[in-house]
N, C-alpha and C positions, 0 to 999 in steps of 0.2 A: 523531567521537572523543566518548564517553561520557565525562565527567569526575567523574559522580555516583553513587557506589557505593548500592547498597539496603544499610541499615544490618543489616537482619533477616537476609538472605541471607549476610553477611559474618559474623555473630555466629554463624548458625547452622553455616555452613562451619569456621569456628574451633571450637566446640564438637565438632564431627563430628572433625576433625584432632585434636584433643585426646585425645577418646578412643580413636583409632585406634590414635595413640603410645603411650598407656598399653598398650593392648592388646599391641601388636607388643613393647614394654617387656619383657612379661609373659612371652610366649612366647620372647623371647632370653634370659631368664634362667633358663626351665623347661628349655626343649630343649637337647640334647647330648647328647655322650658320658656325661655322668651327667647324666639326668632328673633334675629336682628338683619336686616337687608345690609346688601354688600356695601352701599356706598355709605350707611351710616357707619361701619366698620371701620372702612378707610378714613374716615373723618376722624373718629377716635382716637386711631392709632396714629395717624399723620398731625391732628392741630390737638388732640386731648380737650376736644369741644366735642358736644353733643346732648340729646337729651339726659336727663339723669340717670333715669335706670337703666339704659343699656350700656352708659360709659360704666358706672359702677359694676356692671356684668361683666364687662369685658375686662376694664382695668384691675377687679379684685378678684374674680373668678375664673373665665376662661382663659385670659393671656398668662399668667403664671403658670397655671394647668398644663399650656401647651409646650411651654418655653419648657418645664421641668420636663414634659415627657421628652421633647428634643435631646436635651440634655443629658439624660438617662438612658435613653434609645442609641445615640452617638456613642455611650460608653460602654451599653452592653454587646455594640457591635465592634468595638475596637479591642475590647479585653476577649471575645472570643476569638477574634483574629489574630493575636498576641500567642494567646495560650494554644491553640491549636498548631502555630509556626513554634513558638518554642518548645513544645513538649513533644514535637513531630506527632501530634495525636489528632486526626478528622472529629474524633468526639471529644475534644476537651470543649468544656463551658463551665463556667463556675457552678452552676445547680450540679451537675453531674461529677464535679470534681470536690463537690463540699462545701467550696471557698463559702458561696451565698448561706448556707446552714450554717456554717460559723457564727458568721457577721450575726444571720438572724438570731441566734442564741443571745447574742449579746443584746440586743435590742429588746429583744423580749423580757430578759432579765430586768433591762429601765423600765419597761411599761408595766409588767405584773407588779414588781416593788416599788414602783412609783419614786422612783428614784430623782431627786433635781441635779439637773446637770446644767453646766454653764451654757450658754448658746454655742453650738458648732462643735461640741464636745462628745455627741453620740458618733459621730463618724469615726473618730480617732479609737472610740472602745470599740465600735464594729470593727474596724480595720485589725484591732488584737486578735477577735475572733477569727478573721477570714484569712488572717495571715495563719495561726496556730493551724488551720484543716489546711491551708495553701502549703504551707512546709512540710506536713506528711508525704503529701502528694508528692512535693519534688525530691523527697526521699525515696520514695518507691519508684521516680525514673529513673533512679540510680541500681537500682535492683532489678528492672524490667523493662525491656524497651517494649514490648507486647501493647498495643494501643488497647486491647480488651482489656487485659488483666488490669491497667492502670484506671481505667474506667472501672471495674470492678471494687477496685481498691477503695477510686473515691465514692462511692456508689456506698461503701462497707461502713465509710465514714461519715456520709451524709447522713444512711440511716442513725447510727450511735447519735451522731448531733439532732436530729429529729425526735428519738426517743426523750433526750434530755430536754428538750424544746415543751415534747408534751409533758414533762416531770413539772416542768415550770407552771405550763397552765393548769393542771391540777393544784396547784397552790394558787390561783389567781381567783379575784372577787367575779362574781359575775359580768357585772360591768366592764372591768380590766379583759377578759376572756372575749369581749365582743370585738373589743377596738383591737386585741393581738390577734384574732382570727382573720379580720378584714386586710392587717396588715402582713399575716401570712399569705393570702393568697396573691397580694402584690397588687396594690390599686394609686390612682393619681386620683380619686374622689376626694375633695375638699381641701387638695394641697395648694396653700396661697405663695407670697411672695417671700415667708420665711423658709419655706421648705427650699425654694430656688436659692436663697443664700446660703445655705446651709452646704449646698452641695455644689455650688460655684465655684470658689475656693480651690477644692478638689480636683474636679474637672479642669477648671483651666489651667491646672499645673500640670495634672496626669497626663491630659489627652495629646499637649505637644511635646510633653517628654517622650511618650508612649512612640510617635513620629518617628523621632530621630534614630529608634533601631529597625529601621526597615532592613538599612544592609546586614546589620547583625543576623535580622531573623531569615535572610536571604542565605546565608551563612549556615546558620543553623538546618536548614532545610538539605543541604549536602551532606549529611550526617556529622558525628560529633569529633573521629578522628581527622577529618578533613578540614572541619572550622578550626579545630586545634592548630593543625598545621598552617592554617592561614593568619594565623595569630589571635583566634578570638578565644578570651577566656569565657569555656562553655558552661560551666557550673556556676560562675560569679554571674554571668550574663543570666541565666537562666532564674535565679534569685532576683535579681533587681527587675526582670519583668513579672514574677510572681509578685513581689510588692508592690510594683507598678499598677498591676489589675487587679489586688486586692484591695489596694486604697479606693479606686475608683469604684469596685463593687461595693466597699463598706459604703463611700458616698451614698450610691444608689438604695442600696438596702436601707439603709438608715432614714432614706427619704419615703422609698416607694415600697419597700417589702422585697422579697427575692422573687422579681417577674423572670421566668423560665423563659429557656429556647430562643429568644432573639438573640442572643450570644453566640449559641450552636447555629444557625441557618441562614444568618446574616452574611457572614465571612463566604460560605460554601456557595450560594448564589451569585456572589459577588466574584469570585474565582469559576464557576461556570458562565456567567456573560462575557468576563473578559478573556477566558480562557488562558489564564496563566496565575501563578502562583507566587509572582513577584509581591513582594510586599510592600513595596514604594507606592504602588495605585491600590492597591487592597486594602490596607489599612486604611487609608482617609474615605474610600467609599463604600466599606464595610461601617466605619462611622456613620455615614450619609445615614446608608440603608437602612439600618437601626433604627437610626431618629425617625424614620418613615414608616417602617414596621411599629415601631411602639405608638405613634401619634395614630397612626391609621387604627391601630388595633384598641386604642382609647376612645376614640370616634363613635367607632364601634360597639364598643362596651356601652356608651352612654345613650348612643340612639337605639340600638335594636329593642331595647323593652322599656322607651320612654313613656313616662317619666322616671320609671326605676332604671337603676344602673346596674351593671355588671361589674366585679373588679375585672380590671385589664388583665391580670393574670390567666381568669379564665380562657380569655380570646388566645392568651398565647399560646398557650399550652394546645388550645385545641388547633392552631395554625403549627405550632411549632413539633407535636409527636409524631405524625405520621413519616416528617423528614427526619426524623432523628431514628425510628426505625429504619428507614430505607441506608441509610447510611451506617447503620450497626450491620447490616444485611453484607452491605458491600463490603463494609472492613473485617467480617467475618470471610466471606468471599475472595476476596483479596490474601489473605492469610491463609487459608488453604491452598491457595493456588499456587503462593510461595512455599509450603512445607513440601506440596507435591512436587513442583520444580528440583526444590531440594536434594528431595528423594529418588 
């Protein structure tokens, strides 16, 4: 494992990701049923002044949607990097490990049974569901170090939770089922500033806190015994990282639904470009790439069949599923090579 990143490569990647995010943001604000010229967009953003309709469209519809996409994508990319390093599992991501399904089950119950909750309470309840699934995965890692078996355990837990979600759907009214269906696919359609305000406190705390664990993640990549020998409390560290990951995922799921594969593919792309697994550059750049991937996917979901919109979750599945299959094949090949070498 290479633990020293090339600073210039990381800085160049950060710069390019920043430029790409600005470009996608401009397109997201300009394009739509009501096209808005770039000059008018800049004027509205910088001064808040412009014609009534374009100003209303940008300030109440497109801007909060783009900001929410950036926040959710950053959280997804970061959570993927955290879980893959903490569990030493290249296939780890919230959807495959059941964390997203646990949070989704709680949100589904709230939607179907029309529970009245104080503002901001939904992410806390989703956190409970995500943590319940995540703790089962954490216990599984103490029983097996095989990444494929861990994923299979996570898939079984996710399937069980999905069956429970189906039971909840059966109990719902037709209009509630329609809302729940859109939620379970993962979507940013119709999200406003309330959604941004709901996730912002969780991510404003979770993202900086996660970045502080870069050194601990590098030690975990050395193996549990060596990490313990260097003074790192392995199980406690993993538990904290799981709680942080689940908290950020709960916020994302409560606002956007369970968006798949961003958490899986973003860290792998970053590691491949940087040619390192050093968590210090991988964590922030995974967050930036996750933000770019989700906002770009949402823009594509909006425009590909305009004026009709696709749920962004469909786009991320199309993007991420092929890479997930490639990663699974590589993991199986590596395990087979290890077993042959041991024999």
